[in-house]
C-alpha positions as CSV (number, residue, x, y, z in Angstrom):
1,M,-5.0,-54.9,88.6
2,S,-5.2,-51.2,89.4
3,E,-7.7,-49.8,91.9
4,P,-10.1,-48.3,89.4
5,E,-10.3,-51.6,87.4
6,R,-10.8,-53.4,90.7
7,I,-13.8,-51.2,91.4
8,L,-15.2,-52.0,88.0
9,E,-14.6,-55.7,88.6
10,L,-16.5,-55.5,92.0
11,T,-19.3,-53.6,90.2
12,R,-19.7,-56.5,87.7
13,A,-19.6,-58.9,90.6
14,V,-22.4,-57.0,92.4
15,H,-24.4,-57.1,89.2
16,D,-23.9,-60.8,88.8
17,V,-24.9,-61.6,92.4
18,A,-27.9,-59.3,92.3
19,N,-29.1,-60.9,89.1
20,D,-28.7,-64.4,90.5
21,K,-30.6,-63.5,93.6
22,I,-33.4,-61.8,91.7
23,Q,-33.8,-64.9,89.4
24,A,-33.9,-67.0,92.6
25,I,-36.7,-64.8,94.1
26,K,-38.6,-65.0,90.8
27,K,-38.3,-68.8,90.9
28,V,-39.6,-68.9,94.5
29,T,-42.5,-66.6,93.7
30,G,-43.4,-68.7,90.7
31,T,-43.5,-71.8,92.8
32,T,-45.6,-69.9,95.5
33,R,-48.1,-68.9,92.9
34,I,-48.5,-72.5,91.7
35,L,-49.0,-73.7,95.2
36,S,-51.6,-71.0,96.0
37,L,-53.5,-71.9,92.8
38,N,-53.5,-75.6,93.8
39,A,-54.7,-74.6,97.3
40,L,-57.5,-72.6,95.8
41,I,-58.6,-75.6,93.6
42,E,-58.6,-77.9,96.6
43,A,-60.5,-75.4,98.7
44,T,-63.2,-75.1,96.0
45,R,-63.5,-78.9,96.0
46,A,-63.9,-78.9,99.8
47,G,-66.9,-76.6,99.5
48,E,-68.1,-74.9,102.6
49,A,-65.3,-76.5,104.7
50,G,-62.6,-75.1,102.4
51,K,-63.7,-71.4,102.5
52,G,-61.3,-70.5,105.3
53,F,-58.5,-72.2,103.5
54,A,-59.4,-70.3,100.3
55,V,-58.9,-67.0,102.0
56,V,-55.4,-68.0,103.1
57,A,-54.6,-69.3,99.6
58,N,-55.7,-65.9,98.1
59,E,-53.5,-64.0,100.5
60,V,-50.5,-66.1,99.6
61,K,-51.3,-65.4,96.0
62,N,-51.5,-61.7,96.7
63,V,-48.2,-61.7,98.6
64,S,-46.5,-63.6,95.8
65,Q,-47.7,-61.0,93.3
66,S,-46.5,-58.2,95.5
67,I,-43.1,-59.8,95.8
68,D,-43.0,-60.3,92.0
69,T,-43.9,-56.6,91.4
70,I,-41.2,-55.4,93.9
71,T,-38.7,-57.8,92.3
72,Q,-39.3,-56.5,88.8
73,A,-38.9,-52.9,90.0
74,L,-35.7,-53.8,91.8
75,E,-34.4,-55.6,88.7
76,G,-35.1,-52.5,86.5
77,E,-33.7,-50.0,88.9
78,L,-30.6,-52.0,89.9
79,S,-29.8,-52.9,86.3
80,S,-30.0,-49.2,85.3
81,T,-27.9,-48.1,88.2
82,I,-25.2,-50.7,87.7
83,R,-25.1,-50.0,84.0
84,D,-24.5,-46.3,84.7
85,L,-22.0,-47.2,87.4
86,M,-20.1,-49.4,85.0
87,S,-20.2,-46.8,82.3
88,L,-18.9,-44.2,84.7
89,G,-16.2,-46.7,85.9
90,Q,-15.1,-47.3,82.3
91,T,-14.8,-43.5,81.7
92,L,-12.9,-43.0,84.9
93,I,-10.5,-45.9,84.1
94,S,-9.9,-44.5,80.6
95,Q,-9.2,-41.0,82.0
96,L,-6.9,-42.3,84.7
97,R,-5.1,-44.7,82.4
98,G,-4.8,-42.0,79.7
99,S,-3.4,-39.5,82.2
100,R,-0.9,-42.1,83.4
101,L,0.2,-43.1,79.9
102,A,0.6,-39.4,78.9
103,D,2.9,-38.9,82.0
104,L,4.9,-42.0,81.0
105,A,5.1,-40.7,77.4
106,L,6.4,-37.4,78.7
107,N,9.0,-39.1,81.0
108,M,10.1,-41.2,78.0
109,I,10.7,-38.2,75.7
110,E,12.3,-36.2,78.5
111,I,14.9,-39.0,79.0
112,I,15.7,-38.7,75.3
113,D,15.9,-34.9,75.5
114,R,18.3,-35.0,78.4
115,N,20.4,-37.6,76.5
116,L,20.5,-35.6,73.3
117,Y,21.2,-32.4,75.2
118,E,24.4,-34.1,76.4
119,R,25.3,-35.0,72.8
120,S,25.0,-31.3,71.9
121,C,27.3,-30.4,74.7
122,D,29.8,-33.1,73.8
123,V,30.3,-32.0,70.2
124,R,30.8,-28.3,71.1
125,W,33.3,-29.2,73.8
126,W,35.3,-31.7,71.8
127,A,35.5,-29.3,68.8
128,T,37.7,-27.0,71.0
129,D,40.2,-29.8,71.7
130,S,43.7,-28.8,70.6
131,A,44.2,-32.1,68.8
132,M,41.1,-31.3,66.5
133,V,42.2,-27.8,65.9
134,D,45.8,-28.7,65.1
135,C,44.7,-31.5,62.8
136,L,42.9,-29.0,60.5
137,A,45.3,-26.1,61.1
138,R,48.5,-28.0,60.2
139,R,47.1,-30.5,57.8
140,D,49.9,-33.1,58.2
141,A,49.9,-36.9,58.8
142,G,51.2,-36.5,62.3
143,T,48.5,-34.2,63.6
144,A,45.8,-36.3,61.8
145,A,47.1,-39.5,63.5
146,F,47.2,-37.8,66.9
147,A,43.6,-36.5,66.4
148,S,42.5,-40.0,65.6
149,R,44.1,-41.4,68.7
150,R,42.6,-38.6,70.8
151,L,39.1,-39.4,69.3
152,G,39.7,-43.0,70.2
153,V,40.4,-42.1,73.8
154,I,37.2,-40.2,73.9
155,L,35.3,-43.1,72.5
156,D,36.7,-45.4,75.1
157,S,34.9,-43.3,77.8
158,Y,31.8,-42.4,75.8
159,T,30.4,-45.8,74.7
160,V,27.2,-44.2,73.3
161,Y,29.0,-43.2,70.1
162,L,29.8,-45.4,67.1
163,D,32.5,-43.0,65.8
164,L,33.7,-39.4,65.7
165,W,34.9,-37.8,62.5
166,V,37.0,-34.7,61.7
167,A,36.3,-33.3,58.2
168,D,38.2,-30.4,56.6
169,A,36.6,-27.3,55.1
170,D,36.1,-29.1,51.8
171,G,34.2,-31.9,53.5
172,R,36.9,-34.5,53.3
173,V,37.2,-36.7,56.4
174,V,40.8,-36.6,57.6
175,A,40.5,-38.5,61.0
176,N,38.2,-40.8,62.8
177,G,38.2,-42.4,66.2
178,R,37.8,-46.0,65.2
179,P,39.9,-46.6,62.1
180,G,40.2,-50.3,63.0
181,R,36.4,-50.8,62.9
182,Y,35.7,-48.3,60.2
183,P,38.8,-48.3,58.0
184,N,37.2,-46.6,55.0
185,V,36.0,-43.5,56.7
186,V,39.1,-41.3,56.1
187,G,38.9,-39.8,52.7
188,T,35.1,-39.9,52.6
189,D,33.4,-36.8,51.1
190,V,30.7,-35.5,53.4
191,S,30.4,-32.0,51.8
192,G,27.0,-32.8,50.5
193,Q,25.6,-34.0,53.9
194,K,23.4,-31.6,55.8
195,W,25.2,-31.9,59.1
196,F,28.4,-30.8,57.5
197,S,27.1,-27.8,55.6
198,D,24.9,-26.6,58.6
199,S,28.0,-26.8,60.9
200,M,30.2,-24.8,58.5
201,N,27.4,-22.1,58.5
202,T,27.1,-21.9,62.3
203,A,27.6,-18.4,63.6
204,S,29.8,-19.4,66.5
205,G,31.3,-22.2,68.5
206,N,28.2,-22.1,70.7
207,D,26.0,-23.4,67.9
208,Y,25.7,-26.9,66.5
209,A,23.8,-28.9,63.9
210,M,21.8,-32.1,64.3
211,T,20.0,-34.4,62.0
212,D,17.1,-36.9,62.4
213,V,17.9,-40.5,63.0
214,A,19.0,-42.2,59.8
215,A,21.1,-45.2,58.7
216,N,24.8,-44.4,58.0
217,A,26.3,-46.5,55.2
218,A,29.8,-45.7,56.3
219,L,29.1,-47.1,59.7
220,G,27.7,-50.4,58.5
221,G,24.2,-49.1,58.0
222,A,23.7,-48.5,61.8
223,L,21.0,-46.0,62.9
224,V,22.7,-42.9,64.2
225,G,21.8,-39.5,65.5
226,T,24.4,-37.1,64.1
227,Y,25.6,-34.0,66.0
228,A,28.2,-31.7,64.5
229,T,29.8,-28.3,64.9
230,A,32.6,-26.3,63.3
231,I,36.1,-26.7,64.5
232,R,37.5,-23.1,64.7
233,E,40.8,-21.4,64.6
234,G,42.4,-21.5,68.0
235,G,39.5,-23.3,69.4
236,E,37.8,-20.0,70.0
237,A,34.0,-19.5,69.8
238,D,34.5,-16.7,67.2
239,G,37.3,-18.3,65.3
240,K,37.2,-19.0,61.6
241,P,35.7,-22.4,60.7
242,L,38.5,-24.8,59.7
243,G,36.3,-27.8,59.3
244,V,33.7,-29.9,61.2
245,L,33.6,-32.4,64.0
246,G,30.8,-34.9,63.5
247,I,29.7,-37.3,66.3
248,F,27.5,-40.3,65.6
249,F,25.2,-41.3,68.5
250,D,24.5,-45.1,68.5
251,W,20.7,-44.6,68.4
252,Q,19.2,-48.1,68.4
253,P,20.5,-49.6,71.6
254,Q,20.1,-46.3,73.5
255,A,16.6,-45.7,72.3
256,E,15.5,-49.3,72.9
257,T,16.6,-49.0,76.5
258,V,14.3,-46.0,76.8
259,V,11.2,-47.4,75.1
260,K,11.6,-50.8,76.8
261,G,12.3,-49.3,80.2
262,V,8.9,-47.5,80.6
263,R,7.5,-48.3,84.0
264,L,4.7,-50.6,83.1
265,R,3.1,-53.2,85.3
266,D,3.8,-56.8,84.2
267,E,0.3,-57.4,83.1
268,E,0.4,-54.3,80.8
269,K,3.6,-55.1,78.9
270,A,2.2,-57.6,76.4
271,R,-0.6,-55.2,75.4
272,T,1.3,-51.9,75.4
273,R,3.5,-50.4,72.6
274,C,5.9,-47.6,73.5
275,L,7.1,-45.4,70.7
276,L,9.4,-42.5,69.8
277,V,8.4,-40.7,66.6
278,D,9.8,-37.7,64.7
279,R,8.0,-34.5,63.7
280,N,6.4,-36.3,60.8
281,M,5.2,-39.2,63.1
282,K,7.7,-41.6,61.6
283,V,8.7,-44.3,64.1
284,L,12.2,-43.8,65.5
285,A,12.0,-46.5,68.2
286,A,9.4,-49.1,69.2
287,S,9.3,-51.3,72.3
288,D,8.3,-54.2,70.0
289,G,11.0,-53.3,67.4
290,V,8.5,-53.1,64.6
291,G,8.3,-50.4,61.9
292,V,11.4,-48.4,62.9
293,L,12.1,-45.7,60.2
294,R,9.2,-47.2,58.2
295,D,5.8,-46.9,60.0
296,V,4.0,-43.7,60.4
297,V,1.7,-43.2,63.4
298,R,-1.7,-41.5,63.2
299,L,-1.7,-39.3,66.3
300,Q,-4.7,-37.2,67.3
301,T,-3.1,-34.3,69.3
302,G,-5.9,-31.8,68.8
303,G,-3.1,-29.2,68.8
304,G,-2.1,-30.1,72.3
305,N,1.5,-30.9,73.5
306,M,0.4,-33.6,75.8
307,G,-2.8,-35.7,76.4
308,A,-4.6,-38.9,75.9
309,Y,-7.6,-40.3,74.0
310,V,-9.2,-43.6,73.1
311,D,-8.7,-44.5,69.4
312,E,-11.1,-46.2,67.0
313,F,-9.8,-49.6,68.1
314,G,-10.5,-49.0,71.8
315,N,-6.9,-48.5,72.6
316,V,-5.9,-45.8,75.1
317,V,-3.2,-43.5,73.5
318,G,-1.0,-41.3,75.7
319,Y,1.4,-38.8,74.1
320,A,3.8,-36.0,74.9
321,L,5.7,-33.5,72.7
322,T,9.4,-33.0,73.4
323,P,9.7,-30.2,75.9
324,G,13.4,-29.8,75.3
325,Y,16.1,-29.6,78.0
326,E,18.3,-26.7,78.9
327,T,19.7,-25.3,75.6
328,Y,18.4,-28.2,73.6
329,E,15.1,-27.2,72.1
330,G,14.2,-30.6,70.8
331,M,13.3,-31.6,67.3
332,G,9.6,-31.9,67.4
333,W,9.6,-35.5,68.4
334,Y,6.8,-37.2,70.4
335,G,6.7,-40.0,73.0
336,I,3.6,-42.2,72.4
337,I,2.2,-45.1,74.4
338,I,-0.6,-47.2,72.9
339,Q,-2.3,-49.6,75.3
340,Q,-5.0,-52.2,74.5
341,P,-7.9,-52.9,76.8
342,V,-7.5,-55.9,79.1
343,G,-8.1,-59.2,77.2
344,D,-7.2,-58.0,73.7
345,G,-4.4,-59.6,71.7
346,V,-1.2,-57.7,71.2
347,E,-1.2,-58.5,67.5
348,D,-4.1,-56.1,67.1
349,I,-2.3,-53.0,68.2
350,P,-2.3,-50.7,65.0
351,R,1.2,-50.2,63.5
352,H,0.3,-47.4,61.1
């Protein structure tokens, strides 16, 4: 339990103790009033001999009434003060938790940004490899086979990719890095795919194309983030485009590592959902694995890039827009963390 929640718990404990003691005092004063009444009755029966005792009984009654008045005032004031303190504590907790969740959401999206920045660097670097350039410049079986082997060597070192493809200027794949795993890739027509056309239209070798996460049928329906750039004559940044290098980032396991690796306390994990969403708020990754590429999140940003709020279900929502990294500007994605109040069931976290 965090310190602010501990303060709130102690406030509730003080309220309970105070209430118990006030009720105990009320019980004692009630008993005292009954005893004083009985004493007055007995004093009256005693006549002249009981007059002195009646005075004492009346004083006891007056003291009892005074204590009762003080107790009622204390109960009202204490109840109001504790109620305000608990309300303030709840607000403080929501603000602190929201700020923390927003920071965690920012950290989550920053990790993705740095990861995808590296992908943009990889594709521009590998497109200048002589094996890729020769494969498209010479257009023979030997250079295509060598390019495939070279791509395979790269994949052995970069395990975050499912496959790497070389496509000619007409959009026909002529080499891939894992022909054993994906034997039907070579010959595939990718001319109609956005990553290919955008890459062929890049101004220089310093530019690249990227697409949102999507399932790739040629790669067994796996979810991939596609990065691509033109392979140019001589491997020069200003060379004529000969074709395209497309690299396919194995999205699911990498993204799951990020959303499941958020630094949450053990008691928070069951009631917290960590998400990565695209610019349209479609879920790209979820710590519970639910709704990927299907659910859409209703996020209340108020026009801000980062913040937190309490939604209509009482959940604290922290969010952060991609800040980008180095030359990678980001794609308008958000990191979002939705956390239920303590004691609620995880099944109640809204999915849509």
